[in-house]
CHARMM-style PDB file with segment names, atoms N, HN, CA, C and O in Angstrom:
ATOM      1  N   UNK     1       3.524  13.394  14.553  1.00  0.00      PROA
ATOM      2  CA  UNK     1       4.424  14.500  14.274  1.00  0.00      PROA
ATOM      3  C   UNK     1       3.726  15.442  13.299  1.00  0.00      PROA
ATOM      4  O   UNK     1       2.915  15.016  12.477  1.00  0.00      PROA
ATOM      5  N   UNK     2       4.041  16.684  13.399  1.00  0.00      PROA
ATOM      6  HN  UNK     2       4.700  17.031  14.066  1.00  0.00      PROA
ATOM      7  CA  UNK     2       3.375  17.708  12.610  1.00  0.00      PROA
ATOM      8  C   UNK     2       4.404  18.714  12.125  1.00  0.00      PROA
ATOM      9  O   UNK     2       5.141  19.296  12.921  1.00  0.00      PROA
ATOM     10  N   UNK     3       4.449  18.917  10.804  1.00  0.00      PROA
ATOM     11  HN  UNK     3       3.850  18.444  10.157  1.00  0.00      PROA
ATOM     12  CA  UNK     3       5.427  19.852  10.243  1.00  0.00      PROA
ATOM     13  C   UNK     3       4.866  21.260  10.074  1.00  0.00      PROA
ATOM     14  O   UNK     3       5.506  22.122   9.472  1.00  0.00      PROA
ATOM     15  N   UNK     4       3.665  21.488  10.610  1.00  0.00      PROA
ATOM     16  HN  UNK     4       3.145  20.788  11.099  1.00  0.00      PROA
ATOM     17  CA  UNK     4       3.059  22.813  10.597  1.00  0.00      PROA
ATOM     18  C   UNK     4       2.547  23.227   9.219  1.00  0.00      PROA
ATOM     19  O   UNK     4       2.252  24.403   9.003  1.00  0.00      PROA
ATOM     20  N   UNK     5       2.438  22.290   8.291  1.00  0.00      PROA
ATOM     21  HN  UNK     5       2.677  21.335   8.466  1.00  0.00      PROA
ATOM     22  CA  UNK     5       1.915  22.606   6.964  1.00  0.00      PROA
ATOM     23  C   UNK     5       0.436  22.983   7.082  1.00  0.00      PROA
ATOM     24  O   UNK     5      -0.254  22.507   7.983  1.00  0.00      PROA
ATOM     25  N   UNK     6      -0.045  23.826   6.188  1.00  0.00      PROA
ATOM     26  HN  UNK     6       0.516  24.213   5.456  1.00  0.00      PROA
ATOM     27  CA  UNK     6      -1.431  24.290   6.243  1.00  0.00      PROA
ATOM     28  C   UNK     6      -2.451  23.149   6.296  1.00  0.00      PROA
ATOM     29  O   UNK     6      -3.391  23.212   7.088  1.00  0.00      PROA
ATOM     30  N   UNK     7      -2.288  22.097   5.464  1.00  0.00      PROA
ATOM     31  HN  UNK     7      -1.524  22.045   4.821  1.00  0.00      PROA
ATOM     32  CA  UNK     7      -3.289  21.016   5.526  1.00  0.00      PROA
ATOM     33  C   UNK     7      -3.370  20.350   6.902  1.00  0.00      PROA
ATOM     34  O   UNK     7      -4.405  19.783   7.252  1.00  0.00      PROA
ATOM     35  N   UNK     8      -2.302  20.412   7.675  1.00  0.00      PROA
ATOM     36  HN  UNK     8      -1.461  20.873   7.391  1.00  0.00      PROA
ATOM     37  CA  UNK     8      -2.293  19.792   8.998  1.00  0.00      PROA
ATOM     38  C   UNK     8      -2.864  20.711  10.068  1.00  0.00      PROA
ATOM     39  O   UNK     8      -3.009  20.309  11.223  1.00  0.00      PROA
ATOM     40  N   UNK     9      -3.189  21.942   9.688  1.00  0.00      PROA
ATOM     41  HN  UNK     9      -3.071  22.268   8.750  1.00  0.00      PROA
ATOM     42  CA  UNK     9      -3.666  22.920  10.666  1.00  0.00      PROA
ATOM     43  C   UNK     9      -5.114  23.350  10.411  1.00  0.00      PROA
ATOM     44  O   UNK     9      -5.572  24.330  10.998  1.00  0.00      PROA
ATOM     45  N   UNK    10      -5.833  22.641   9.556  1.00  0.00      PROA
ATOM     46  HN  UNK    10      -5.461  21.845   9.079  1.00  0.00      PROA
ATOM     47  CA  UNK    10      -7.216  23.016   9.275  1.00  0.00      PROA
ATOM     48  C   UNK    10      -8.095  22.730  10.482  1.00  0.00      PROA
ATOM     49  O   UNK    10      -7.730  21.955  11.366  1.00  0.00      PROA
ATOM     50  N   UNK    11      -9.240  23.360  10.504  1.00  0.00      PROA
ATOM     51  HN  UNK    11      -9.536  23.990   9.786  1.00  0.00      PROA
ATOM     52  CA  UNK    11     -10.178  23.165  11.606  1.00  0.00      PROA
ATOM     53  C   UNK    11     -10.599  21.700  11.696  1.00  0.00      PROA
ATOM     54  O   UNK    11     -10.711  21.154  12.793  1.00  0.00      PROA
ATOM     55  N   UNK    12     -10.833  21.061  10.548  1.00  0.00      PROA
ATOM     56  HN  UNK    12     -10.741  21.504   9.656  1.00  0.00      PROA
ATOM     57  CA  UNK    12     -11.245  19.652  10.546  1.00  0.00      PROA
ATOM     58  C   UNK    12     -10.187  18.770  11.202  1.00  0.00      PROA
ATOM     59  O   UNK    12     -10.516  17.871  11.975  1.00  0.00      PROA
ATOM     60  N   UNK    13      -8.931  19.024  10.896  1.00  0.00      PROA
ATOM     61  HN  UNK    13      -8.664  19.755  10.268  1.00  0.00      PROA
ATOM     62  CA  UNK    13      -7.841  18.243  11.493  1.00  0.00      PROA
ATOM     63  C   UNK    13      -7.769  18.513  12.985  1.00  0.00      PROA
ATOM     64  O   UNK    13      -7.631  17.584  13.781  1.00  0.00      PROA
ATOM     65  N   UNK    14      -7.861  19.777  13.365  1.00  0.00      PROA
ATOM     66  HN  UNK    14      -7.972  20.531  12.718  1.00  0.00      PROA
ATOM     67  CA  UNK    14      -7.817  20.138  14.786  1.00  0.00      PROA
ATOM     68  C   UNK    14      -8.936  19.439  15.558  1.00  0.00      PROA
ATOM     69  O   UNK    14      -8.712  18.906  16.645  1.00  0.00      PROA
ATOM     70  N   UNK    15     -10.151  19.446  14.981  1.00  0.00      PROA
ATOM     71  HN  UNK    15     -10.333  19.879  14.098  1.00  0.00      PROA
ATOM     72  CA  UNK    15     -11.289  18.817  15.652  1.00  0.00      PROA
ATOM     73  C   UNK    15     -11.111  17.306  15.758  1.00  0.00      PROA
ATOM     74  O   UNK    15     -11.435  16.708  16.784  1.00  0.00      PROA
ATOM     75  N   UNK    16     -10.597  16.694  14.697  1.00  0.00      PROA
ATOM     76  HN  UNK    16     -10.334  17.180  13.863  1.00  0.00      PROA
ATOM     77  CA  UNK    16     -10.370  15.246  14.725  1.00  0.00      PROA
ATOM     78  C   UNK    16      -9.348  14.881  15.798  1.00  0.00      PROA
ATOM     79  O   UNK    16      -9.568  13.958  16.583  1.00  0.00      PROA
ATOM     80  N   UNK    17      -8.245  15.599  15.829  1.00  0.00      PROA
ATOM     81  HN  UNK    17      -8.066  16.348  15.192  1.00  0.00      PROA
ATOM     82  CA  UNK    17      -7.214  15.318  16.831  1.00  0.00      PROA
ATOM     83  C   UNK    17      -7.774  15.467  18.244  1.00  0.00      PROA
ATOM     84  O   UNK    17      -7.491  14.658  19.128  1.00  0.00      PROA
ATOM     85  N   UNK    18      -8.565  16.506  18.436  1.00  0.00      PROA
ATOM     86  HN  UNK    18      -8.795  17.163  17.718  1.00  0.00      PROA
ATOM     87  CA  UNK    18      -9.143  16.727  19.762  1.00  0.00      PROA
ATOM     88  C   UNK    18     -10.140  15.627  20.115  1.00  0.00      PROA
ATOM     89  O   UNK    18     -10.145  15.133  21.243  1.00  0.00      PROA
ATOM     90  N   UNK    19     -10.985  15.240  19.156  1.00  0.00      PROA
ATOM     91  HN  UNK    19     -10.980  15.640  18.240  1.00  0.00      PROA
ATOM     92  CA  UNK    19     -11.997  14.212  19.440  1.00  0.00      PROA
ATOM     93  C   UNK    19     -11.371  12.846  19.720  1.00  0.00      PROA
ATOM     94  O   UNK    19     -11.944  12.035  20.447  1.00  0.00      PROA
ATOM     95  N   UNK    20     -10.199  12.595  19.146  1.00  0.00      PROA
ATOM     96  HN  UNK    20      -9.733  13.254  18.556  1.00  0.00      PROA
ATOM     97  CA  UNK    20      -9.505  11.320  19.358  1.00  0.00      PROA
ATOM     98  C   UNK    20      -8.484  11.408  20.487  1.00  0.00      PROA
ATOM     99  O   UNK    20      -7.755  10.450  20.744  1.00  0.00      PROA
ATOM    100  N   UNK    21      -8.431  12.544  21.153  1.00  0.00      PROA
ATOM    101  HN  UNK    21      -9.023  13.322  20.944  1.00  0.00      PROA
ATOM    102  CA  UNK    21      -7.497  12.788  22.254  1.00  0.00      PROA
ATOM    103  C   UNK    21      -6.048  12.540  21.819  1.00  0.00      PROA
ATOM    104  O   UNK    21      -5.268  11.890  22.515  1.00  0.00      PROA
ATOM    105  N   UNK    22      -5.720  13.081  20.645  1.00  0.00      PROA
ATOM    106  HN  UNK    22      -6.353  13.609  20.079  1.00  0.00      PROA
ATOM    107  CA  UNK    22      -4.367  12.947  20.093  1.00  0.00      PROA
ATOM    108  C   UNK    22      -3.600  14.230  20.380  1.00  0.00      PROA
ATOM    109  O   UNK    22      -4.043  15.325  20.033  1.00  0.00      PROA
ATOM    110  N   UNK    23      -2.460  14.081  21.008  1.00  0.00      PROA
ATOM    111  HN  UNK    23      -2.100  13.192  21.289  1.00  0.00      PROA
ATOM    112  CA  UNK    23      -1.615  15.231  21.311  1.00  0.00      PROA
ATOM    113  C   UNK    23      -0.710  15.521  20.124  1.00  0.00      PROA
ATOM    114  O   UNK    23      -0.017  14.639  19.618  1.00  0.00      PROA
ATOM    115  N   UNK    24      -0.730  16.755  19.701  1.00  0.00      PROA
ATOM    116  HN  UNK    24      -1.292  17.472  20.112  1.00  0.00      PROA
ATOM    117  CA  UNK    24       0.097  17.166  18.567  1.00  0.00      PROA
ATOM    118  C   UNK    24       1.545  17.330  19.026  1.00  0.00      PROA
ATOM    119  O   UNK    24       1.820  17.943  20.058  1.00  0.00      PROA
ATOM    120  N   UNK    25       2.460  16.771  18.240  1.00  0.00      PROA
ATOM    121  HN  UNK    25       2.236  16.273  17.402  1.00  0.00      PROA
ATOM    122  CA  UNK    25       3.889  16.941  18.505  1.00  0.00      PROA
ATOM    123  C   UNK    25       4.466  17.759  17.362  1.00  0.00      PROA
ATOM    124  O   UNK    25       4.465  17.308  16.217  1.00  0.00      PROA
ATOM    125  N   UNK    26       4.944  18.927  17.649  1.00  0.00      PROA
ATOM    126  HN  UNK    26       4.944  19.294  18.579  1.00  0.00      PROA
ATOM    127  CA  UNK    26       5.493  19.784  16.597  1.00  0.00      PROA
ATOM    128  C   UNK    26       6.808  19.238  16.075  1.00  0.00      PROA
ATOM    129  O   UNK    26       7.606  18.674  16.824  1.00  0.00      PROA
ATOM    130  N   UNK    27       7.020  19.412  14.792  1.00  0.00      PROA
ATOM    131  HN  UNK    27       6.372  19.870  14.183  1.00  0.00      PROA
ATOM    132  CA  UNK    27       8.211  18.978  14.104  1.00  0.00      PROA
ATOM    133  C   UNK    27       8.740  20.207  13.381  1.00  0.00      PROA
ATOM    134  O   UNK    27       7.967  20.876  12.696  1.00  0.00      PROA
ATOM    135  N   UNK    28      10.014  20.531  13.500  1.00  0.00      PROA
ATOM    136  HN  UNK    28      10.642  19.987  14.056  1.00  0.00      PROA
ATOM    137  CA  UNK    28      10.539  21.704  12.785  1.00  0.00      PROA
ATOM    138  C   UNK    28      10.219  21.616  11.289  1.00  0.00      PROA
ATOM    139  O   UNK    28      10.280  20.535  10.703  1.00  0.00      PROA
ATOM    140  N   UNK    29       9.884  22.732  10.687  1.00  0.00      PROA
ATOM    141  HN  UNK    29       9.834  23.610  11.163  1.00  0.00      PROA
ATOM    142  CA  UNK    29       9.474  22.746   9.282  1.00  0.00      PROA
ATOM    143  C   UNK    29      10.526  22.135   8.370  1.00  0.00      PROA
ATOM    144  O   UNK    29      10.185  21.408   7.437  1.00  0.00      PROA
ATOM    145  N   UNK    30      11.782  22.415   8.621  1.00  0.00      PROA
ATOM    146  HN  UNK    30      12.059  23.005   9.379  1.00  0.00      PROA
ATOM    147  CA  UNK    30      12.837  21.841   7.795  1.00  0.00      PROA
ATOM    148  C   UNK    30      13.823  21.134   8.708  1.00  0.00      PROA
ATOM    149  O   UNK    30      14.653  21.771   9.358  1.00  0.00      PROA
ATOM    150  N   UNK    31      13.727  19.821   8.752  1.00  0.00      PROA
ATOM    151  HN  UNK    31      13.053  19.304   8.225  1.00  0.00      PROA
ATOM    152  CA  UNK    31      14.621  19.048   9.616  1.00  0.00      PROA
ATOM    153  C   UNK    31      15.077  17.802   8.863  1.00  0.00      PROA
ATOM    154  O   UNK    31      14.593  16.704   9.138  1.00  0.00      PROA
ATOM    155  N   UNK    32      16.006  17.958   7.912  1.00  0.00      PROA
ATOM    156  HN  UNK    32      16.399  18.849   7.688  1.00  0.00      PROA
ATOM    157  CA  UNK    32      16.437  16.825   7.096  1.00  0.00      PROA
ATOM    158  C   UNK    32      17.027  15.684   7.911  1.00  0.00      PROA
ATOM    159  O   UNK    32      16.985  14.535   7.472  1.00  0.00      PROA
ATOM    160  N   UNK    33      17.572  15.971   9.078  1.00  0.00      PROA
ATOM    161  HN  UNK    33      17.606  16.905   9.434  1.00  0.00      PROA
ATOM    162  CA  UNK    33      18.135  14.908   9.903  1.00  0.00      PROA
ATOM    163  C   UNK    33      17.057  13.945  10.395  1.00  0.00      PROA
ATOM    164  O   UNK    33      17.367  12.810  10.757  1.00  0.00      PROA
ATOM    165  N   UNK    34      15.793  14.381  10.416  1.00  0.00      PROA
ATOM    166  HN  UNK    34      15.541  15.303  10.122  1.00  0.00      PROA
ATOM    167  CA  UNK    34      14.695  13.524  10.842  1.00  0.00      PROA
ATOM    168  C   UNK    34      13.989  12.862   9.669  1.00  0.00      PROA
ATOM    169  O   UNK    34      13.048  12.094   9.869  1.00  0.00      PROA
ATOM    170  N   UNK    35      14.426  13.145   8.459  1.00  0.00      PROA
ATOM    171  HN  UNK    35      15.190  13.769   8.297  1.00  0.00      PROA
ATOM    172  CA  UNK    35      13.789  12.620   7.261  1.00  0.00      PROA
ATOM    173  C   UNK    35      14.751  11.660   6.561  1.00  0.00      PROA
ATOM    174  O   UNK    35      15.703  12.113   5.927  1.00  0.00      PROA
ATOM    175  N   UNK    36      14.530  10.343   6.659  1.00  0.00      PROA
ATOM    176  HN  UNK    36      13.757   9.975   7.175  1.00  0.00      PROA
ATOM    177  CA  UNK    36      15.476   9.357   6.120  1.00  0.00      PROA
ATOM    178  C   UNK    36      15.803   9.521   4.631  1.00  0.00      PROA
ATOM    179  O   UNK    36      16.926   9.226   4.224  1.00  0.00      PROA
ATOM    180  N   UNK    37      14.861   9.980   3.815  1.00  0.00      PROA
ATOM    181  HN  UNK    37      13.948  10.220   4.146  1.00  0.00      PROA
ATOM    182  CA  UNK    37      15.131  10.099   2.380  1.00  0.00      PROA
ATOM    183  C   UNK    37      16.223  11.123   2.113  1.00  0.00      PROA
ATOM    184  O   UNK    37      16.919  11.030   1.102  1.00  0.00      PROA
ATOM    185  N   UNK    38      16.385  12.094   2.997  1.00  0.00      PROA
ATOM    186  HN  UNK    38      15.820  12.170   3.818  1.00  0.00      PROA
ATOM    187  CA  UNK    38      17.434  13.096   2.813  1.00  0.00      PROA
ATOM    188  C   UNK    38      18.817  12.458   2.853  1.00  0.00      PROA
ATOM    189  O   UNK    38      19.738  12.929   2.185  1.00  0.00      PROA
ATOM    190  N   UNK    39      18.967  11.392   3.631  1.00  0.00      PROA
ATOM    191  HN  UNK    39      18.219  11.010   4.173  1.00  0.00      PROA
ATOM    192  CA  UNK    39      20.249  10.689   3.685  1.00  0.00      PROA
ATOM    193  C   UNK    39      20.538   9.995   2.346  1.00  0.00      PROA
ATOM    194  O   UNK    39      21.686   9.923   1.908  1.00  0.00      PROA
ATOM    195  N   UNK    40      19.481   9.488   1.707  1.00  0.00      PROA
ATOM    196  HN  UNK    40      18.548   9.546   2.063  1.00  0.00      PROA
ATOM    197  CA  UNK    40      19.637   8.848   0.391  1.00  0.00      PROA
ATOM    198  C   UNK    40      20.075   9.878  -0.637  1.00  0.00      PROA
ATOM    199  O   UNK    40      21.011   9.635  -1.399  1.00  0.00      PROA
ATOM    200  N   UNK    41      19.401  11.034  -0.666  1.00  0.00      PROA
ATOM    201  HN  UNK    41      18.641  11.230  -0.048  1.00  0.00      PROA
ATOM    202  CA  UNK    41      19.766  12.083  -1.629  1.00  0.00      PROA
ATOM    203  C   UNK    41      21.191  12.564  -1.392  1.00  0.00      PROA
ATOM    204  O   UNK    41      21.924  12.837  -2.343  1.00  0.00      PROA
ATOM    205  N   UNK    42      21.585  12.667  -0.131  1.00  0.00      PROA
ATOM    206  HN  UNK    42      20.990  12.445   0.642  1.00  0.00      PROA
ATOM    207  CA  UNK    42      22.944  13.089   0.197  1.00  0.00      PROA
ATOM    208  C   UNK    42      23.961  12.080  -0.326  1.00  0.00      PROA
ATOM    209  O   UNK    42      24.976  12.464  -0.907  1.00  0.00      PROA
ATOM    210  N   UNK    43      23.692  10.793  -0.121  1.00  0.00      PROA
ATOM    211  HN  UNK    43      22.868  10.481   0.352  1.00  0.00      PROA
ATOM    212  CA  UNK    43      24.610   9.746  -0.585  1.00  0.00      PROA
ATOM    213  C   UNK    43      24.718   9.757  -2.109  1.00  0.00      PROA
ATOM    214  O   UNK    43      25.815   9.624  -2.652  1.00  0.00      PROA
ATOM    215  N   UNK    44      23.590   9.914  -2.801  1.00  0.00      PROA
ATOM    216  HN  UNK    44      22.699  10.022  -2.360  1.00  0.00      PROA
ATOM    217  CA  UNK    44      23.624   9.972  -4.267  1.00  0.00      PROA
ATOM    218  C   UNK    44      24.407  11.189  -4.743  1.00  0.00      PROA
ATOM    219  O   UNK    44      25.205  11.092  -5.675  1.00  0.00      PROA
ATOM    220  N   UNK    45      24.180  12.324  -4.108  1.00  0.00      PROA
ATOM    221  HN  UNK    45      23.532  12.402  -3.351  1.00  0.00      PROA
ATOM    222  CA  UNK    45      24.901  13.540  -4.484  1.00  0.00      PROA
ATOM    223  C   UNK    45      26.400  13.388  -4.313  1.00  0.00      PROA
ATOM    224  O   UNK    45      27.178  13.834  -5.156  1.00  0.00      PROA
ATOM    225  N   UNK    46      26.802  12.759  -3.225  1.00  0.00      PROA
ATOM    226  HN  UNK    46      26.170  12.397  -2.540  1.00  0.00      PROA
ATOM    227  CA  UNK    46      28.233  12.542  -2.989  1.00  0.00      PROA
ATOM    228  C   UNK    46      28.821  11.583  -4.024  1.00  0.00      PROA
ATOM    229  O   UNK    46      29.945  11.768  -4.490  1.00  0.00      PROA
ATOM    230  N   UNK    47      28.043  10.554  -4.377  1.00  0.00      PROA
ATOM    231  HN  UNK    47      27.129  10.404  -3.998  1.00  0.00      PROA
ATOM    232  CA  UNK    47      28.513   9.593  -5.388  1.00  0.00      PROA
ATOM    233  C   UNK    47      28.738  10.277  -6.730  1.00  0.00      PROA
ATOM    234  O   UNK    47      29.740  10.038  -7.405  1.00  0.00      PROA
ATOM    235  N   UNK    48      27.805  11.116  -7.100  1.00  0.00      PROA
ATOM    236  HN  UNK    48      26.992  11.310  -6.552  1.00  0.00      PROA
ATOM    237  CA  UNK    48      27.916  11.819  -8.383  1.00  0.00      PROA
ATOM    238  C   UNK    48      29.078  12.805  -8.346  1.00  0.00      PROA
ATOM    239  O   UNK    48      29.845  12.893  -9.305  1.00  0.00      PROA
ATOM    240  N   UNK    49      29.214  13.542  -7.257  1.00  0.00      PROA
ATOM    241  HN  UNK    49      28.591  13.471  -6.478  1.00  0.00      PROA
ATOM    242  CA  UNK    49      30.281  14.537  -7.141  1.00  0.00      PROA
ATOM    243  C   UNK    49      31.666  13.897  -7.158  1.00  0.00      PROA
ATOM    244  O   UNK    49      32.630  14.526  -7.593  1.00  0.00      PROA
ATOM    245  N   UNK    50      31.775  12.657  -6.690  1.00  0.00      PROA
ATOM    246  HN  UNK    50      30.991  12.146  -6.337  1.00  0.00      PROA
ATOM    247  CA  UNK    50      33.071  11.977  -6.617  1.00  0.00      PROA
ATOM    248  C   UNK    50      33.543  11.465  -7.976  1.00  0.00      PROA
ATOM    249  O   UNK    50      34.710  11.105  -8.130  1.00  0.00      PROA
ATOM    250  N   UNK    51      32.668  11.430  -8.936  1.00  0.00      PROA
ATOM    251  HN  UNK    51      31.720  11.722  -8.811  1.00  0.00      PROA
ATOM    252  CA  UNK    51      33.043  10.925 -10.264  1.00  0.00      PROA
ATOM    253  C   UNK    51      33.897  11.941 -11.010  1.00  0.00      PROA
ATOM    254  O   UNK    51      33.730  13.152 -10.865  1.00  0.00      PROA
ATOM    255  N   UNK    52      34.818  11.409 -11.814  1.00  0.00      PROA
ATOM    256  HN  UNK    52      34.953  10.425 -11.932  1.00  0.00      PROA
ATOM    257  CA  UNK    52      35.675  12.293 -12.609  1.00  0.00      PROA
ATOM    258  C   UNK    52      34.907  12.906 -13.770  1.00  0.00      PROA
ATOM    259  O   UNK    52      35.131  14.058 -14.140  1.00  0.00      PROA
ATOM    260  N   UNK    53      34.003  12.126 -14.336  1.00  0.00      PROA
ATOM    261  HN  UNK    53      33.820  11.190 -14.035  1.00  0.00      PROA
ATOM    262  CA  UNK    53      33.208  12.602 -15.471  1.00  0.00      PROA
ATOM    263  C   UNK    53      31.774  12.803 -15.006  1.00  0.00      PROA
ATOM    264  O   UNK    53      31.133  11.869 -14.524  1.00  0.00      PROA
ATOM    265  N   UNK    54      31.282  14.002 -15.151  1.00  0.00      PROA
ATOM    266  HN  UNK    54      31.803  14.761 -15.542  1.00  0.00      PROA
ATOM    267  CA  UNK    54      29.926  14.304 -14.730  1.00  0.00      PROA
ATOM    268  C   UNK    54      28.963  14.073 -15.893  1.00  0.00      PROA
ATOM    269  O   UNK    54      29.333  14.284 -17.047  1.00  0.00      PROA
ATOM    270  N   UNK    55      27.742  13.646 -15.607  1.00  0.00      PROA
ATOM    271  HN  UNK    55      27.441  13.475 -14.668  1.00  0.00      PROA
ATOM    272  CA  UNK    55      26.775  13.397 -16.679  1.00  0.00      PROA
ATOM    273  C   UNK    55      26.414  14.697 -17.403  1.00  0.00      PROA
ATOM    274  O   UNK    55      26.318  15.766 -16.801  1.00  0.00      PROA
ATOM    275  N   UNK    56      26.222  14.565 -18.699  1.00  0.00      PROA
ATOM    276  HN  UNK    56      26.300  13.697 -19.188  1.00  0.00      PROA
ATOM    277  CA  UNK    56      25.850  15.733 -19.498  1.00  0.00      PROA
ATOM    278  C   UNK    56      24.364  15.752 -19.823  1.00  0.00      PROA
ATOM    279  O   UNK    56      23.842  16.763 -20.293  1.00  0.00      PROA
ATOM    280  N   UNK    57      23.681  14.639 -19.575  1.00  0.00      PROA
ATOM    281  HN  UNK    57      24.105  13.818 -19.194  1.00  0.00      PROA
ATOM    282  CA  UNK    57      22.249  14.572 -19.830  1.00  0.00      PROA
ATOM    283  C   UNK    57      21.624  13.518 -18.910  1.00  0.00      PROA
ATOM    284  O   UNK    57      22.328  12.816 -18.184  1.00  0.00      PROA
ATOM    285  N   UNK    58      20.302  13.420 -18.955  1.00  0.00      PROA
ATOM    286  HN  UNK    58      19.730  13.991 -19.544  1.00  0.00      PROA
ATOM    287  CA  UNK    58      19.621  12.491 -18.045  1.00  0.00      PROA
ATOM    288  C   UNK    58      19.939  11.035 -18.354  1.00  0.00      PROA
ATOM    289  O   UNK    58      19.988  10.209 -17.443  1.00  0.00      PROA
ATOM    290  N   UNK    59      20.155  10.709 -19.614  1.00  0.00      PROA
ATOM    291  HN  UNK    59      20.116  11.380 -20.354  1.00  0.00      PROA
ATOM    292  CA  UNK    59      20.506   9.332 -19.987  1.00  0.00      PROA
ATOM    293  C   UNK    59      21.822   8.927 -19.323  1.00  0.00      PROA
ATOM    294  O   UNK    59      21.918   7.840 -18.752  1.00  0.00      PROA
ATOM    295  N   UNK    60      22.815   9.775 -19.391  1.00  0.00      PROA
ATOM    296  HN  UNK    60      22.737  10.658 -19.854  1.00  0.00      PROA
ATOM    297  CA  UNK    60      24.104   9.480 -18.760  1.00  0.00      PROA
ATOM    298  C   UNK    60      23.958   9.401 -17.241  1.00  0.00      PROA
ATOM    299  O   UNK    60      24.586   8.558 -16.600  1.00  0.00      PROA
ATOM    300  N   UNK    61      23.145  10.263 -16.673  1.00  0.00      PROA
ATOM    301  HN  UNK    61      22.635  10.948 -17.194  1.00  0.00      PROA
ATOM    302  CA  UNK    61      22.923  10.240 -15.231  1.00  0.00      PROA
ATOM    303  C   UNK    61      22.310   8.906 -14.810  1.00  0.00      PROA
ATOM    304  O   UNK    61      22.739   8.311 -13.822  1.00  0.00      PROA
ATOM    305  N   UNK    62      21.315   8.438 -15.552  1.00  0.00      PROA
ATOM    306  HN  UNK    62      20.967   8.922 -16.355  1.00  0.00      PROA
ATOM    307  CA  UNK    62      20.691   7.143 -15.245  1.00  0.00      PROA
ATOM    308  C   UNK    62      21.713   6.020 -15.315  1.00  0.00      PROA
ATOM    309  O   UNK    62      21.729   5.139 -14.456  1.00  0.00      PROA
ATOM    310  N   UNK    63      22.565   6.046 -16.332  1.00  0.00      PROA
ATOM    311  HN  UNK    63      22.552   6.762 -17.030  1.00  0.00      PROA
ATOM    312  CA  UNK    63      23.585   5.007 -16.472  1.00  0.00      PROA
ATOM    313  C   UNK    63      24.568   5.039 -15.306  1.00  0.00      PROA
ATOM    314  O   UNK    63      25.004   3.989 -14.834  1.00  0.00      PROA
ATOM    315  N   UNK    64      24.914   6.223 -14.844  1.00  0.00      PROA
ATOM    316  HN  UNK    64      24.560   7.076 -15.227  1.00  0.00      PROA
ATOM    317  CA  UNK    64      25.871   6.345 -13.747  1.00  0.00      PROA
ATOM    318  C   UNK    64      25.289   5.856 -12.420  1.00  0.00      PROA
ATOM    319  O   UNK    64      26.022   5.362 -11.563  1.00  0.00      PROA
ATOM    320  N   UNK    65      23.986   5.990 -12.253  1.00  0.00      PROA
ATOM    321  HN  UNK    65      23.391   6.391 -12.950  1.00  0.00      PROA
ATOM    322  CA  UNK    65      23.350   5.616 -10.994  1.00  0.00      PROA
ATOM    323  C   UNK    65      22.972   4.144 -10.922  1.00  0.00      PROA
ATOM    324  O   UNK    65      22.633   3.639  -9.852  1.00  0.00      PROA
ATOM    325  N   UNK    66      23.029   3.456 -12.051  1.00  0.00      PROA
ATOM    326  HN  UNK    66      23.304   3.866 -12.921  1.00  0.00      PROA
ATOM    327  CA  UNK    66      22.660   2.027 -12.040  1.00  0.00      PROA
ATOM    328  C   UNK    66      23.863   1.140 -12.192  1.00  0.00      PROA
ATOM    329  OT1 UNK    66      23.730  -0.084 -12.203  1.00  0.00      PROA
TER     330      UNK     66
END
């Protein structure tokens, strides 16, 4: 899969893919539904938003998440 980032489009990468007979599969630049970590961030955000008391600093945030 390829997200079209510049490092993935260099001549060296293109030549390597061609020499190894690897077919490039394009991946939309921003596709959170295909990125599992986005589901984790979404769940954490919902957990924090559901609380009655929101953290006022990073120490409180850490305590709320553990």
